[in-house]
C-alpha positions in Angstrom: -120.7 -8.7 76.0 -117.0 -8.0 75.8 -115.8 -8.8 79.4 -117.8 -6.0 80.9 -116.0 -3.2 79.0 -117.2 0.3 79.5 -116.8 3.2 77.1 -116.3 6.6 78.6 -116.7 9.9 76.8 -115.6 13.3 77.9 -116.7 16.6 76.4 -114.8 19.8 75.6 -115.1 21.4 79.1 -114.0 18.1 80.7 -110.7 18.3 78.8 -110.3 22.1 78.7 -107.1 22.3 80.7 -104.6 20.2 82.6 -106.6 20.0 85.9 -109.7 19.0 83.9 -107.8 16.3 82.1 -106.3 15.0 85.3 -109.8 14.8 86.8 -110.8 12.7 83.7 -107.9 10.4 84.3 -108.9 10.0 87.9 -112.4 9.0 86.8 -111.3 6.4 84.4 -108.5 5.1 86.6 -111.0 4.5 89.4 -113.0 2.1 87.3 -110.9 -0.8 85.8 -113.8 -1.7 83.4 -113.4 1.7 81.6 -111.3 0.5 78.7 -112.2 2.8 75.8 -112.1 6.6 76.3 -113.6 9.0 73.7 -112.7 12.7 73.8 -113.9 15.9 72.3 -111.6 18.7 71.4 -110.6 21.0 74.3 -113.2 23.7 74.9 -112.9 26.5 72.4 -110.6 24.7 69.9 -113.4 23.5 67.6 -114.9 27.0 67.1 -111.4 28.4 66.4 -110.8 25.6 63.8 -114.1 26.3 62.2 -113.2 29.9 61.8 -109.9 28.9 60.2 -111.8 26.5 57.9 -114.0 29.3 56.6 -111.0 31.1 55.1 -109.1 33.9 56.8 -106.4 36.5 55.9 -102.8 35.8 57.0 -102.8 37.9 60.1 -106.1 36.5 61.3 -104.9 32.9 60.7 -101.8 33.7 62.8 -103.9 35.1 65.6 -106.3 32.1 65.7 -103.4 29.6 65.5 -101.8 31.3 68.5 -105.0 30.9 70.4 -105.2 27.2 69.6 -101.5 26.7 70.6 -102.1 28.6 73.9 -105.0 26.2 74.8 -103.0 23.1 74.0 -99.6 24.2 75.5 -101.3 25.4 78.7 -101.9 21.7 79.2 -98.6 20.4 77.8 -96.5 22.8 80.0 -98.0 21.2 83.1 -96.8 17.7 82.1 -93.8 16.1 83.7 -92.1 15.2 80.4 -93.6 17.5 77.7 -90.9 17.3 75.0 -92.3 14.5 72.9 -95.9 15.5 73.0 -95.0 19.1 72.4 -93.3 18.0 69.1 -96.4 16.1 68.0 -98.7 19.0 68.7 -96.4 21.4 66.9 -96.6 19.1 63.9 -100.4 19.2 64.1 -100.3 23.0 64.2 -98.1 23.1 61.1 -100.6 20.9 59.3 -103.5 23.1 60.4 -101.6 26.2 59.3 -100.9 24.6 55.9 -104.6 23.5 55.5 -105.9 26.9 56.6 -103.7 28.7 54.1 -105.3 26.6 51.4 -108.8 27.4 52.8 -108.0 31.1 52.6 -107.7 30.7 48.8 -110.7 28.3 48.3 -112.4 26.2 50.9 -114.7 23.2 50.6 -116.3 20.7 53.0 -113.5 18.2 52.7 -110.9 20.7 53.5 -112.9 22.1 56.4 -113.3 18.6 57.8 -109.6 18.0 57.6 -109.0 21.3 59.6 -111.7 20.9 62.2 -110.9 17.3 63.0 -107.5 18.2 64.3 -109.1 19.4 67.6 -110.0 15.8 68.7 -106.6 14.5 67.4 -104.7 16.9 69.6 -106.8 16.4 72.8 -106.4 12.7 72.6 -102.7 12.8 71.9 -102.2 15.0 75.0 -104.5 12.9 77.1 -102.8 9.6 76.1 -99.5 11.1 77.2 -101.0 12.3 80.5 -102.3 8.9 81.2 -98.9 7.3 80.7 -97.3 9.8 82.9 -99.8 8.9 85.6 -98.7 5.3 85.4 -101.6 3.9 83.3 -101.4 1.7 80.3 -102.8 3.8 77.5 -102.9 3.3 73.7 -103.7 6.1 71.2 -106.2 5.0 68.5 -107.0 7.1 65.5 -110.8 6.7 65.3 -110.7 7.1 61.5 -109.2 3.5 61.4 -112.6 2.3 62.8 -115.4 4.8 62.0 -116.1 4.6 58.3 -118.6 7.0 56.7 -120.1 8.3 53.4 -118.7 11.4 51.7 -120.9 14.0 53.5 -117.9 15.7 55.1 -119.7 18.0 57.5 -122.5 15.7 58.7 -121.4 12.2 57.7 -123.5 9.1 57.8 -121.7 6.1 59.3 -121.3 2.9 57.2 -122.4 0.6 60.0 -121.5 -2.6 58.3 -118.0 -1.6 57.5 -117.5 0.1 60.9 -118.6 -3.0 62.8 -116.2 -5.1 60.7 -113.4 -3.0 62.2 -114.1 -4.2 65.8 -110.8 -6.2 65.8 -108.8 -2.9 65.5 -110.1 -2.0 69.0 -110.4 -5.4 70.5 -106.8 -6.3 69.7 -105.6 -3.3 71.7 -107.8 -4.3 74.6 -106.2 -7.8 74.8 -103.5 -6.3 76.9 -104.7 -6.3 80.5 -105.7 -2.9 82.0 -104.9 -1.1 78.7 -107.1 2.0 78.1 -107.7 2.9 74.5 -107.9 6.7 74.0 -109.6 7.8 70.8 -111.5 10.7 69.2 -115.2 11.5 69.0 -116.7 13.5 66.1 -114.5 12.2 63.3 -114.6 9.4 60.8 -113.2 8.6 57.4 -114.7 8.1 53.9 -113.7 5.5 51.3 -110.7 7.5 49.9 -109.2 8.1 53.4 -110.4 11.7 53.9 -111.5 12.9 57.3 -115.3 13.4 57.8 -117.2 14.9 60.7 -120.3 13.5 62.3 -121.8 16.9 63.0 -121.7 19.1 66.1 -122.4 17.0 69.2 -121.3 13.9 67.3 -118.8 12.9 69.9 -121.6 11.4 71.9 -122.6 9.4 68.9 -119.0 8.3 68.5 -118.9 7.0 72.0 -122.1 5.0 71.5 -120.7 3.6 68.3 -117.6 2.4 70.0 -119.8 0.8 72.7 -121.7 -1.0 70.0 -118.5 -2.0 68.2 -117.0 -3.7 71.3 -120.3 -4.9 72.7 -119.7 -2.9 75.8 -121.5 -3.3 79.2 -122.3 0.4 79.3 -121.4 3.8 77.8 -120.6 6.7 80.2 -121.1 10.2 78.9 -119.3 12.7 81.2 -120.4 16.2 80.8 -120.8 19.4 82.9 -124.2 18.4 84.4 -125.2 15.6 86.8 -127.7 13.9 84.5 -131.0 14.7 82.9 -133.5 16.8 84.9 -137.2 17.2 84.7 -136.5 20.6 83.2 -133.6 23.1 83.0 -132.4 23.8 86.6 -131.3 27.3 85.5 -135.0 28.1 85.0 -136.6 26.0 87.7 -134.5 25.6 90.8 -136.8 22.7 91.9 -136.0 20.7 88.9 -135.5 17.0 89.8 -132.8 14.7 88.4 -134.3 11.7 86.6 -132.5 8.6 87.9 -133.5 6.2 85.1 -135.2 7.1 81.8 -136.0 5.1 78.7 -134.3 5.6 75.4 -137.5 6.9 73.8 -138.1 9.4 76.6 -134.5 10.6 76.5 -134.6 10.9 72.8 -137.8 13.1 73.0 -136.2 15.2 75.7 -133.1 15.7 73.4 -135.0 16.4 70.2 -137.1 19.1 72.0 -134.1 21.0 73.4 -132.6 19.2 76.4 -128.9 19.7 75.6 -127.4 17.0 77.8 -126.9 14.6 75.0 -126.9 14.5 71.2 -130.1 12.7 70.0 -128.1 10.4 67.7 -126.3 9.0 70.7 -129.4 7.0 71.3 -129.3 5.1 68.1 -126.3 2.8 68.5 -127.1 2.2 72.1 -130.7 1.1 71.2 -129.5 -1.3 68.6 -127.1 -3.0 71.0 -129.3 -2.6 74.2 -126.4 -0.8 75.9 -127.3 1.4 78.8 -126.0 5.0 78.8 -125.0 6.9 82.0 -124.9 10.7 82.0 -122.7 12.1 84.8 -120.9 15.2 85.8 -117.1 15.0 85.3 -116.6 17.9 87.7 -118.5 16.1 90.4 -118.5 12.4 89.5 -119.8 11.3 92.9 -123.0 13.4 92.6 -124.7 10.6 90.6 -126.4 10.9 87.2 -129.0 9.5 84.9 -129.2 6.0 83.4 -130.7 5.7 80.0 -132.0 2.2 79.3 -134.0 0.6 76.5 -137.1 0.2 78.6 -138.3 1.4 82.0 -140.7 -0.6 84.1 -143.9 1.3 85.0 -142.7 4.7 83.7 -144.4 7.8 85.0 -147.0 9.6 83.0 -145.1 12.9 83.0 -141.3 12.7 82.5 -140.1 16.2 81.9 -140.5 19.6 80.3 -138.2 20.4 77.4 -138.1 23.6 75.3 -136.6 25.2 72.3 -136.2 29.0 71.9 -136.0 31.0 68.6 -139.1 29.5 67.1 -141.0 30.9 64.1 -144.4 29.9 62.8 -145.3 29.9 59.2 -149.0 29.6 58.2 -150.3 28.9 54.7 -154.0 29.7 54.2 -155.7 28.4 51.0 -159.1 27.3 49.9 -157.2 24.9 47.6 -156.8 22.6 50.6 -160.6 22.1 51.0 -161.6 18.6 49.8 -158.5 18.0 47.7 -155.5 15.7 48.0 -151.8 16.4 47.5 -151.7 19.9 49.0 -149.5 18.9 51.9 -147.2 17.0 49.6 -146.6 20.1 47.5 -145.9 22.2 50.6 -143.4 19.8 52.1 -141.6 19.2 48.8 -141.0 23.0 48.7 -139.6 22.9 52.3 -137.4 20.0 51.3 -136.2 21.8 48.2 -135.0 24.8 50.3 -133.7 22.6 53.2 -136.1 24.0 55.8 -136.3 21.8 58.9 -139.8 21.5 60.4 -140.5 20.8 64.1 -144.3 20.7 64.5 -147.3 20.7 62.1 -151.0 21.5 62.5 -153.6 21.6 59.9 -157.3 22.6 59.4 -159.5 22.4 56.3 -158.1 25.6 54.9 -154.8 26.3 56.7 -151.5 24.7 57.5 -149.1 25.9 60.2 -145.5 24.7 60.8 -142.9 25.7 63.4 -139.2 25.9 62.6 -136.2 26.6 64.7 -135.1 30.1 63.4 -131.6 29.8 64.7 -131.1 26.2 63.3 -132.5 27.2 59.9 -129.9 30.0 59.5 -127.6 27.0 58.9 -130.1 25.2 56.8 -132.8 26.9 54.8 -134.0 30.4 55.9 -137.7 31.2 56.0 -136.7 34.6 54.6 -135.6 33.1 51.3 -137.5 35.0 48.6 -137.6 32.0 46.3 -139.1 29.8 49.0 -141.7 32.4 49.8 -142.5 32.9 46.1 -143.2 29.2 45.7 -145.3 29.0 48.9 -147.3 32.0 47.9 -148.4 30.2 44.7 -150.2 27.7 47.0 -151.8 30.2 49.3 -151.4 33.2 51.6 -148.3 33.0 53.7 -147.8 34.6 57.1 -144.6 34.3 59.2 -144.4 35.1 62.9 -141.2 35.2 65.0 -140.2 35.3 68.7 -141.9 32.2 70.0 -140.7 29.3 72.2 -141.7 25.7 71.8 -142.4 23.9 75.1 -142.7 20.1 75.0 -144.3 18.1 77.8 -142.6 14.7 77.6 -144.2 11.6 79.0 -145.9 8.2 78.3 -149.4 7.5 76.9 -150.2 11.2 77.2 -153.4 10.9 75.2 -154.7 8.4 77.8 -154.2 10.5 80.9 -156.6 12.8 82.7 -153.6 14.8 84.1 -153.4 17.1 81.1 -155.8 19.4 82.8 -153.0 20.5 85.1 -150.8 21.1 82.1 -153.4 23.3 80.4 -153.9 25.3 83.6 -150.3 26.3 83.4 -151.0 27.8 80.0 -154.0 30.0 81.1 -152.0 33.2 81.0 -149.5 32.3 78.3 -151.5 33.2 75.2 -150.3 30.0 73.6 -150.3 30.1 69.8 -150.4 26.5 68.9 -150.8 23.0 70.4 -149.5 19.8 68.8 -149.6 16.3 70.0 -146.8 13.9 68.8 -147.9 10.9 66.8 -145.9 8.6 69.1 -147.8 9.7 72.2 -144.6 10.8 74.0 -145.0 14.5 73.7 -147.4 17.4 73.6 -146.0 20.7 72.4 -147.1 24.3 73.1 -146.0 27.3 71.2 -145.9 30.4 73.4 -144.6 33.9 73.0 -140.8 34.1 73.8 -141.3 36.4 76.8 -143.8 34.0 78.4 -141.6 30.9 78.0 -139.8 30.8 81.4 -142.9 31.6 83.4 -144.9 28.9 81.5 -142.1 26.3 82.1 -142.0 27.2 85.8 -145.8 26.9 86.2 -146.0 23.7 84.1 -143.2 22.1 86.2 -144.9 23.2 89.4 -148.3 21.7 88.4 -146.9 18.4 87.3 -143.7 17.7 89.3 -143.8 19.6 92.6 
């Protein structure tokens, strides 16, 4: 372990303006063990950059660039000595302008990544300057010098071996006592030196990677909520914060819709056995949730997660009866059209799958006529929309008698489908969208209150 170093990550709302950035500084300055700080782009900037990357007319580009400049200069103008950093951000904006002009003619994933990655570059430049003004020793680090990836520019896969070999780049900066290294989440670099993106939410993954790279004591993820709760407090006011949760449980919560952290965050931390703390940057003293590799004597029921915008696709066919290879044919078609599946149930003559309708708008749509044509060759296809997937997360769920309480909560929900996870960490229920909140409330009441 590298001298009890801690990696701290702050999301977009935590660096949205000057006061938010100053608050982040106070958090890291209060803990001398925080030595690496990973930032997202300031809130709103990434979406504006994505719009530019998609290709815009001249007047629209000018309008978007002005919005980005306003966000950044609202912070810069509050600094004591803004001249130097103002010049650096102006230079970034000129680069963005030039790249977005090229994107207006013809865009591609590499060009889009180059544009979008500027959000994190600007926020870290500004924050490094702010830290120095506040009297801290701060060093700016371009994450692309460390995080190496393949050439999938929009959702890159990290080359772990090469990335870990770059540990000295970070550790050398940390040799100076009290120095805090400020770097970017979300971005990496492929073999030819072009910027790549780790996917939306990938800044959490970046933080966990940096923790693994320097063999950190812990990774702190500062967001806008005080940890992970038994369910969404916006739906259930009696939701309880979970003080400590295992990596597997937290991963299940994240996969099934708990938006506190990106599921991939778990992977580097699991590999290196580094605990992750989820806290609220707006209220750092309010506590949070620790995610650890294992939890001693975990409870049977851990939480209720959910995903809205679910659709169910059913294929009915007598060809399934007593034959092999049918499922393989179906899933090869889904793979061909890039349709992401959540849950699967089967009978002798029917197969049902759930998909996230909103997510698959960015992947493969269920409405694709070519997809439906190929599936119809295998059997009768039926698609139903407007469902929510509710996942009960826990431990050894198949061995507990407490599921009766869960099923009682579904009495009036007209649930469409039940699916138990192979890992025994989740049981999922598909319910009509208009019944979701009441079902979640009753399920939480039966199991946690």
